[in-house]
N, CA, C and O of each residue as an XYZ file, in Angstrom:
668
protein
N      13.870    180.148     25.413
C      13.987    178.738     25.618
C      14.572    178.040     24.410
O      15.602    178.436     23.864
N      13.877    176.986     24.011
C      14.354    176.124     22.927
C      14.293    176.806     21.568
O      14.979    176.387     20.636
N      13.475    177.859     21.442
C      13.388    178.570     20.165
C      14.726    179.190     19.768
O      15.064    179.242     18.586
N      15.483    179.658     20.759
C      16.803    180.231     20.461
C      17.733    179.187     19.849
O      18.478    179.487     18.916
N      17.693    177.958     20.375
C      18.548    176.896     19.842
C      18.132    176.525     18.425
O      18.988    176.340     17.560
N      16.863    176.416     18.183
C      16.406    176.064     16.828
C      16.729    177.186     15.857
O      17.039    176.923     14.695
N      16.662    178.434     16.310
C      16.999    179.567     15.449
C      18.489    179.540     15.090
O      18.862    179.787     13.943
N      19.327    179.241     16.074
C      20.769    179.192     15.826
C      21.118    178.039     14.902
O      21.922    178.209     13.985
N      20.539    176.882     15.120
C      20.866    175.705     14.308
C      20.429    175.856     12.856
O      20.995    175.208     11.977
N      19.451    176.681     12.592
C      19.004    176.888     11.210
C      19.656    178.111     10.568
O      19.440    178.374      9.385
N      20.443    178.854     11.325
C      21.105    180.045     10.797
C      22.305    179.634      9.942
O      23.177    178.918     10.434
N      22.378    180.066      8.672
C      23.516    179.674      7.820
C      24.857    180.235      8.317
O      25.903    179.639      8.061
N      24.838    181.357      9.013
C      26.085    181.915      9.552
C      26.660    181.010     10.640
O      27.877    180.891     10.777
N      25.784    180.376     11.408
C      26.249    179.454     12.443
C      26.932    178.245     11.800
O      27.985    177.808     12.264
N      26.345    177.712     10.748
C      26.950    176.583     10.032
C      28.307    176.947      9.464
O      29.249    176.157      9.531
N      28.406    178.155      8.898
C      29.684    178.616      8.349
C      30.718    178.780      9.470
O      31.893    178.465      9.281
N      30.283    179.269     10.629
C      31.194    179.433     11.771
C      31.711    178.075     12.250
O      32.888    177.944     12.589
N      30.847    177.075     12.281
C      31.269    175.720     12.688
C      32.286    175.167     11.692
O      33.299    174.594     12.095
N      32.025    175.333     10.404
C      32.953    174.838      9.375
C      34.295    175.559      9.480
O      35.348    174.926      9.403
N      34.263    176.872      9.654
C      35.513    177.634      9.800
C      36.307    177.187     11.025
O      37.533    177.091     10.976
N      35.610    176.917     12.112
C      36.278    176.463     13.332
C      36.935    175.108     13.126
O      38.058    174.893     13.582
N      36.264    174.203     12.457
C      36.822    172.869     12.195
C      38.037    172.967     11.273
O      39.056    172.319     11.513
N      37.927    173.778     10.214
C      39.056    173.960      9.296
C      40.246    174.578     10.028
O      41.385    174.149      9.839
N      39.984    175.581     10.858
C      41.028    176.240     11.652
C      41.727    175.231     12.559
O      42.956    175.180     12.608
N      40.947    174.438     13.267
C      41.495    173.438     14.179
C      42.337    172.405     13.437
O      43.460    172.110     13.845
N      41.804    171.859     12.360
C      42.532    170.837     11.606
C      43.811    171.396     10.991
O      44.851    170.738     11.000
N      43.729    172.611     10.457
C      44.920    173.212      9.847
C      46.020    173.409     10.879
O      47.190    173.146     10.601
N      45.652    173.864     12.054
C      46.662    174.086     13.091
C      47.280    172.769     13.545
O      48.498    172.673     13.690
N      46.459    171.765     13.769
C      46.982    170.472     14.228
C      47.875    169.845     13.163
O      48.942    169.319     13.480
N      47.447    169.896     11.903
C      48.222    169.281     10.824
C      49.562    169.986     10.625
O      50.537    169.352     10.224
N      49.622    171.270     10.896
C      50.870    172.011     10.708
C      51.728    172.006     11.980
O      52.929    171.743     11.907
N      51.136    172.289     13.133
C      51.922    172.486     14.357
C      52.558    171.195     14.854
O      53.737    171.195     15.208
N      51.821    170.108     14.891
C      52.351    168.876     15.498
C      53.589    168.358     14.754
O      54.607    168.117     15.401
N      53.552    168.174     13.425
C      54.784    167.706     12.761
C      55.912    168.737     12.783
O      57.083    168.379     12.909
N      55.557    170.018     12.660
C      56.581    171.059     12.688
C      57.264    171.119     14.051
O      58.488    171.227     14.131
N      56.485    171.050     15.111
C      57.055    171.080     16.459
C      57.930    169.852     16.713
O      58.996    169.960     17.318
N      57.480    168.694     16.254
C      58.281    167.477     16.422
C      59.608    167.611     15.677
O      60.659    167.255     16.209
N      59.560    168.121     14.452
C      60.790    168.287     13.666
C      61.736    169.286     14.312
O      62.944    169.056     14.366
N      61.196    170.387     14.798
C      62.042    171.375     15.473
C      62.649    170.817     16.748
O      63.799    171.117     17.071
N      61.886    170.005     17.479
C      62.429    169.382     18.692
C      63.573    168.432     18.346
O      64.575    168.375     19.058
N      63.421    167.691     17.258
C      64.516    166.816     16.817
C      65.754    167.624     16.455
O      66.871    167.255     16.818
N      65.555    168.723     15.742
C      66.689    169.567     15.368
C      67.383    170.141     16.595
O      68.612    170.141     16.676
N      66.606    170.625     17.539
C      67.201    171.205     18.749
C      67.922    170.130     19.553
O      69.022    170.354     20.058
N      67.300    168.970     19.666
C      67.916    167.888     20.454
C      69.228    167.419     19.830
O      70.162    167.055     20.545
N      69.300    167.428     18.498
C      70.502    166.965     17.815
C      71.504    168.085     17.544
O      72.547    167.853     16.934
N      71.191    169.295     17.995
C      72.113    170.415     17.791
C      73.184    170.407     18.887
O      73.178    169.563     19.784
N      74.082    171.353     18.788
C      75.126    171.478     19.798
C      74.498    171.868     21.134
O      73.571    172.678     21.161
N      74.982    171.312     22.234
C      74.404    171.627     23.545
C      74.396    173.122     23.873
O      73.514    173.592     24.592
N      75.360    173.861     23.359
C      75.441    175.291     23.636
C      74.270    176.042     22.988
O      73.807    177.048     23.525
N      73.798    175.562     21.853
C      72.738    176.270     21.128
C      71.330    175.872     21.575
O      70.363    176.530     21.189
N      71.192    174.835     22.361
C      69.857    174.366     22.760
C      69.078    175.418     23.549
O      67.898    175.646     23.282
N      69.728    176.051     24.509
C      69.055    177.054     25.334
C      68.565    178.245     24.529
O      67.386    178.591     24.605
N      69.449    178.888     23.754
C      68.985    180.026     22.955
C      67.907    179.659     21.928
O      66.959    180.418     21.729
N      68.048    178.502     21.280
C      67.027    178.079     20.310
C      65.687    177.838     20.991
O      64.642    178.213     20.459
N      65.713    177.222     22.146
C      64.475    176.981     22.889
C      63.825    178.298     23.306
O      62.605    178.441     23.228
N      64.621    179.241     23.739
C      64.085    180.541     24.144
C      63.447    181.263     22.957
O      62.360    181.828     23.083
N      64.117    181.245     21.815
C      63.582    181.911     20.622
C      62.240    181.283     20.222
O      61.303    181.996     19.863
N      62.150    179.957     20.285
C      60.899    179.290     19.922
C      59.798    179.523     20.951
O      58.616    179.512     20.610
N      60.177    179.732     22.189
C      59.188    179.896     23.253
C      58.668    181.327     23.383
O      57.603    181.544     23.962
N      59.390    182.287     22.861
C      58.996    183.697     22.995
C      57.576    184.010     22.517
O      56.861    184.718     23.228
N      57.125    183.522     21.351
C      55.751    183.855     20.948
C      54.692    183.372     21.932
O      53.680    184.047     22.124
N      54.903    182.224     22.555
C      53.918    181.705     23.508
C      53.933    182.498     24.812
O      52.925    182.543     25.518
N      55.053    183.118     25.137
C      55.158    183.897     26.370
C      54.746    185.355     26.196
O      54.616    186.089     27.176
N      54.543    185.768     24.964
C      54.192    187.155     24.684
C      52.757    187.434     25.090
O      51.878    186.589     24.915
N      52.523    188.612     25.629
C      51.179    189.003     26.045
C      50.233    189.063     24.848
O      50.635    189.477     23.760
N      48.984    188.654     25.041
C      48.021    188.676     23.931
C      47.827    190.057     23.306
O      47.591    190.152     22.101
N      47.919    191.109     24.083
C      47.761    192.453     23.512
C      48.909    192.784     22.558
O      48.700    193.432     21.532
N      50.103    192.344     22.892
C      51.244    192.562     22.004
C      51.106    191.698     20.763
O      51.423    192.143     19.660
N      50.632    190.459     20.932
C      50.398    189.599     19.773
C      49.365    190.206     18.834
O      49.514    190.133     17.614
N      48.317    190.804     19.397
C      47.305    191.456     18.573
C      47.891    192.611     17.782
O      47.563    192.800     16.610
N      48.756    193.380     18.420
C      49.416    194.498     17.737
C      50.327    193.984     16.625
O      50.330    194.531     15.522
N      51.097    192.941     16.908
C      51.972    192.359     15.895
C      51.157    191.797     14.730
O      51.530    191.963     13.569
N      50.047    191.132     15.043
C      49.171    190.594     14.004
C      48.688    191.735     13.110
O      48.683    191.610     11.885
N      48.287    192.830     13.718
C      47.808    193.978     12.960
C      48.919    194.560     12.080
O      48.671    194.900     10.923
N      50.128    194.678     12.606
C      51.239    195.221     11.825
C      51.618    194.329     10.649
O      51.952    194.827      9.574
N      51.568    193.031     10.844
C      51.971    192.098      9.792
C      50.904    191.987      8.708
O      51.233    191.971      7.522
N      49.644    191.912      9.091
C      48.576    191.610      8.128
C      47.722    192.813      7.740
O      46.685    192.631      7.104
N      48.111    194.018      8.093
C      47.267    195.183      7.838
C      47.381    195.673      6.393
O      48.375    196.299      6.023
N      46.387    195.395      5.598
C      46.237    195.941      4.252
C      47.514    196.096      3.456
O      48.426    195.274      3.553
N      47.572    197.171      2.657
C      48.723    197.411      1.791
C      49.984    197.761      2.571
O      51.095    197.483      2.120
N      49.813    198.367      3.735
C      50.978    198.792      4.508
C      51.485    197.729      5.478
O      52.423    197.985      6.232
N      50.883    196.547      5.470
C      51.321    195.479      6.356
C      52.688    194.938      5.968
O      53.077    194.974      4.801
N      53.394    194.446      6.943
C      54.749    193.929      6.726
C      54.747    192.790      5.714
O      55.637    192.714      4.868
N      53.769    191.914      5.792
C      53.710    190.776      4.870
C      53.599    191.245      3.422
O      54.289    190.720      2.549
N      52.746    192.220      3.162
C      52.613    192.757      1.809
C      53.870    193.505      1.375
O      54.297    193.390      0.226
N      54.457    194.265      2.283
C      55.620    195.072      1.941
C      56.869    194.229      1.654
O      57.670    194.578      0.787
N      57.030    193.117      2.385
C      58.245    192.306      2.231
C      58.123    191.178      1.216
O      59.112    190.801      0.587
N      56.910    190.632      1.048
C      56.786    189.448      0.207
C      55.854    189.609     -0.989
O      56.228    189.265     -2.110
N      54.656    190.121     -0.770
C      53.648    190.129     -1.832
C      53.986    191.149     -2.911
O      54.067    190.792     -4.086
N      54.183    192.403     -2.539
C      54.452    193.466     -3.509
C      55.787    193.275     -4.237
O      55.819    193.436     -5.457
N      56.894    192.940     -3.552
C      58.158    192.741     -4.278
C      58.103    191.601     -5.297
O      58.869    191.606     -6.261
N      57.220    190.632     -5.102
C      57.099    189.541     -6.061
C      56.204    189.906     -7.242
O      55.987    189.086     -8.134
N      55.683    191.136     -7.250
C      54.892    191.606     -8.374
C      53.400    191.356     -8.257
O      52.665    191.571     -9.220
N      52.933    190.904     -7.094
C      51.502    190.659     -6.896
C      50.829    191.892     -6.309
O      51.484    192.757     -5.727
N      49.534    191.958     -6.468
C      48.756    193.032     -5.858
C      48.719    192.816     -4.343
O      48.634    191.675     -3.889
N      48.782    193.893     -3.554
C      48.699    193.734     -2.100
C      47.375    193.088     -1.691
O      46.333    193.336     -2.297
N      47.440    192.265     -0.664
C      46.273    191.534     -0.172
C      45.818    192.178      1.134
O      46.635    192.469      2.008
N      44.528    192.398      1.261
C      43.983    192.892      2.519
C      43.633    191.674      3.376
O      42.502    191.188      3.356
N      44.610    191.200      4.114
C      44.517    189.946      4.853
C      43.394    189.944      5.873
O      42.766    188.907      6.089
N      43.128    191.063      6.499
C      42.174    191.087      7.603
C      40.732    191.333      7.186
O      39.828    191.130      7.996
N      40.483    191.761      5.959
C      39.093    192.001      5.580
C      38.641    191.166      4.384
O      37.446    191.114      4.093
N      39.559    190.521      3.694
C      39.191    189.656      2.584
C      38.830    188.277      3.131
O      39.678    187.626      3.740
N      37.589    187.814      2.931
C      37.173    186.521      3.484
C      38.021    185.344      3.003
O      38.087    184.314      3.675
N      38.659    185.487      1.861
C      39.497    184.407      1.343
C      40.778    184.239      2.155
O      41.308    183.134      2.264
N      41.272    185.337      2.724
C      42.585    185.297      3.359
C      42.566    185.411      4.872
O      43.608    185.221      5.499
N      41.438    185.709      5.482
C      41.430    185.880      6.934
C      41.713    184.561      7.661
O      42.452    184.544      8.646
N      41.136    183.470      7.184
C      41.375    182.182      7.846
C      42.838    181.744      7.733
O      43.418    181.336      8.738
N      43.463    181.814      6.535
C      44.893    181.474      6.478
C      45.765    182.380      7.355
O      46.747    181.917      7.936
N      45.417    183.653      7.452
C      46.220    184.529      8.308
C      46.059    184.171      9.777
O      47.020    184.258     10.543
N      44.854    183.770     10.182
C      44.634    183.333     11.564
C      45.394    182.032     11.852
O      45.962    181.864     12.931
N      45.399    181.119     10.883
C      46.142    179.864     11.044
C      47.634    180.164     11.154
O      48.320    179.602     12.008
N      48.132    181.037     10.302
C      49.543    181.411     10.342
C      49.923    181.978     11.703
O      50.963    181.627     12.261
N      49.078    182.856     12.232
C      49.343    183.459     13.538
C      49.353    182.403     14.641
O      50.221    182.429     15.514
N      48.401    181.481     14.607
C      48.341    180.439     15.634
C      49.536    179.494     15.538
O      50.086    179.078     16.558
N      49.930    179.158     14.327
C      51.100    178.292     14.141
C      52.342    178.989     14.681
O      53.156    178.369     15.366
N      52.490    180.266     14.379
C      53.644    181.021     14.872
C      53.649    181.070     16.395
O      54.705    180.955     17.018
N      52.481    181.240     16.992
C      52.423    181.380     18.446
C      52.653    180.063     19.170
O      53.363    180.047     20.176
N      52.087    178.963     18.705
C      52.069    177.734     19.496
C      53.106    176.688     19.104
O      53.315    175.736     19.856
N      53.755    176.827     17.970
C      54.735    175.816     17.558
C      55.879    175.709     18.559
O      56.279    174.599     18.910
N      56.403    176.809     19.017
C      57.510    176.765     19.978
C      57.127    176.136     21.297
O      57.919    175.420     21.910
N      55.909    176.405     21.733
C      55.428    175.846     22.990
C      55.310    174.324     22.899
O      55.751    173.608     23.798
N      54.721    173.844     21.826
C      54.584    172.395     21.627
C      55.957    171.774     21.387
O      56.193    170.631     21.779
N      56.858    172.505     20.754
C      58.226    172.016     20.565
C      58.890    171.750     21.913
O      59.592    170.753     22.080
N      58.666    172.638     22.864
C      59.227    172.454     24.205
C      58.696    171.172     24.849
O      59.447    170.449     25.504
N      57.412    170.893     24.667
C      56.848    169.645     25.196
C      57.527    168.432     24.564
O      57.915    167.494     25.261
N      57.665    168.459     23.239
C      58.338    167.346     22.553
C      59.783    167.212     23.012
O      60.269    166.101     23.222
N      60.460    168.322     23.167
C      61.852    168.287     23.592
C      61.992    167.671     24.983
O      62.902    166.878     25.226
N      61.094    168.035     25.888
C      61.109    167.449     27.236
C      60.828    165.951     27.181
O      61.461    165.171     27.893
N      59.885    165.552     26.342
C      59.570    164.127     26.216
C      60.755    163.357     25.631
O      61.037    162.237     26.058
N      61.443    163.946     24.664
C      62.607    163.276     24.077
C      63.736    163.141     25.091
O      64.443    162.134     25.109
N      63.902    164.149     25.927
C      64.944    164.077     26.954
C      64.593    163.054     28.032
O      65.484    162.548     28.715
N      63.304    162.743     28.194
C      62.885    161.786     29.210
C      63.041    160.334     28.747
O      62.965    159.418     29.566
N      63.254    160.115     27.466
C      63.467    158.748     26.966
C      64.817    158.265     27.486
O      65.831    158.940     27.309
N      64.832    157.104     28.124
C      66.102    156.603     28.675
C      67.168    156.429     27.597
O      66.899    155.892     26.522
N      68.358    156.881     27.892
C      69.476    156.789     26.945
C      69.802    155.339     26.609
O      70.358    155.047     25.550
N      69.449    154.434     27.521
C      69.702    153.006     27.307
C      68.963    152.516     26.056
O      69.478    151.670     25.325
N      67.767    153.042     25.809
C      67.010    152.628     24.626
C      67.723    153.039     23.339
O      67.772    152.274     22.376
N      68.272    154.248     23.333
C      69.016    154.690     22.155
C      70.295    153.873     21.974
O      70.678    153.537     20.854
N      70.950    153.558     23.098
C      72.171    152.760     23.021
C      71.877    151.346     22.530
O      72.640    150.788     21.742
N      70.779    150.772     22.994
C      70.393    149.432     22.537
C      70.068    149.444     21.041
O      70.441    148.519     20.320
N      69.394    150.459     20.585
C      69.073    150.557     19.158
C      70.353    150.688     18.335
O      70.475    150.088     17.267
N      71.299    151.469     18.834
C      72.569    151.639     18.125
C      73.345    150.325     18.080
O      73.923    149.985     17.048
N      73.364    149.572     19.207
C      74.069    148.291     19.249
C      73.415    147.246     18.349
O      74.092    146.356     17.833
N      72.125    147.352     18.164
C      71.402    146.431     17.278
C      71.586    146.793     15.809
O      71.151    146.053     14.927
N      72.228    147.926     15.546
C      72.504    148.324     14.171
C      71.421    149.181     13.547
O      71.382    149.339     12.327
N      70.544    149.734     14.364
C      69.475    150.582     13.833
C      70.060    151.911     13.372
O      70.880    152.521     14.058
N      69.623    152.338     12.204
C      70.035    153.634     11.681
C      69.203    154.751     12.301
O      68.417    154.533     13.222
N      69.401    155.946     11.769
C      68.710    157.111     12.309
C      67.201    156.975     12.177
O      66.470    157.233     13.133
N      66.725    156.569     10.997
C      65.288    156.461     10.768
C      64.666    155.356     11.615
O      63.592    155.538     12.188
N      65.325    154.238     11.692
C      64.806    153.124     12.500
C      64.757    153.512     13.980
O      63.795    153.175     14.670
N      65.763    154.201     14.468
C      65.775    154.669     15.855
C      64.633    155.645     16.099
O      63.981    155.612     17.143
N      64.402    156.511     15.122
C      63.295    157.454     15.233
C      61.959    156.728     15.328
O      61.113    157.080     16.150
N      61.770    155.713     14.487
C      60.495    154.989     14.452
C      60.292    154.058     15.641
O      59.163    153.878     16.098
N      61.360    153.472     16.142
C      61.235    152.456     17.186
C      61.424    153.016     18.596
O      60.832    152.504     19.546
N      62.238    154.056     18.740
C      62.525    154.574     20.076
C      61.868    155.940     20.309
O      61.130    156.123     21.277
N      62.144    156.888     19.420
C      61.702    158.259     19.670
C      60.193    158.420     19.563
O      59.564    158.955     20.476
N      59.603    157.966     18.463
C      58.148    158.144     18.296
C      57.329    157.469     19.400
O      56.409    158.093     19.928
N      57.626    156.225     19.766
C      56.870    155.663     20.900
C      57.133    156.401     22.212
O      56.259    156.462     23.076
N      58.323    156.955     22.360
C      58.653    157.677     23.585
C      57.937    159.014     23.727
O      57.759    159.506     24.841
N      57.529    159.602     22.612
C      56.831    160.894     22.663
C      55.363    160.765     22.279
O      54.689    161.772     22.064
N      54.871    159.563     22.194
C      53.470    159.288     21.810
C      52.492    160.043     22.704
O      51.519    160.612     22.210
N      52.734    160.054     23.996
C      51.822    160.728     24.925
C      51.780    162.238     24.698
O      50.736    162.863     24.879
N      52.907    162.826     24.303
C      52.945    164.253     24.014
C      52.210    164.546     22.707
O      51.532    165.567     22.589
N      52.344    163.660     21.735
C      51.628    163.844     20.463
C      50.121    163.810     20.690
O      49.382    164.592     20.091
N      49.673    162.920     21.540
C      48.234    162.850     21.853
C      47.806    164.111     22.585
O      46.742    164.661     22.301
N      48.615    164.570     23.515
C      48.313    165.794     24.250
C      48.283    167.011     23.321
O      47.426    167.886     23.444
N      49.227    167.042     22.403
C      49.314    168.187     21.479
C      48.101    168.255     20.592
O      47.998    169.150     19.754
């Protein structure tokens, strides 16, 4: 009954798990939302021929099966023989990091994996929202003499506000 709840609430591991979950959530939101918005702007302002391939490349991690993602995560972050250590950490002269068993680095590696997986998906949402903004609004802003930044602040950001809240 209620004894289980009181036992869990007084367990220090439960408190640490709650803190880790909050940090994980905040880190992902703080990184993914602005990054996805920026990538959507880049794709939208790129050449029309490159939009499809760029969107596909960004969407691939979200479409990948979780078992394959787990395997890729293991290959990238696995101890001394992991791709991350082999390509970046060791060549820069640092000691290899055991990303998956060192408590200092497991949370950043999980955040990195989540950012890699979901940024493209959220970028697609932003891109769709930007395409749904009526072209008349952009034309009116241009006729009023608004520059790129002013157009972004007055037309684009309000037009994708609902996607930002959803994200």
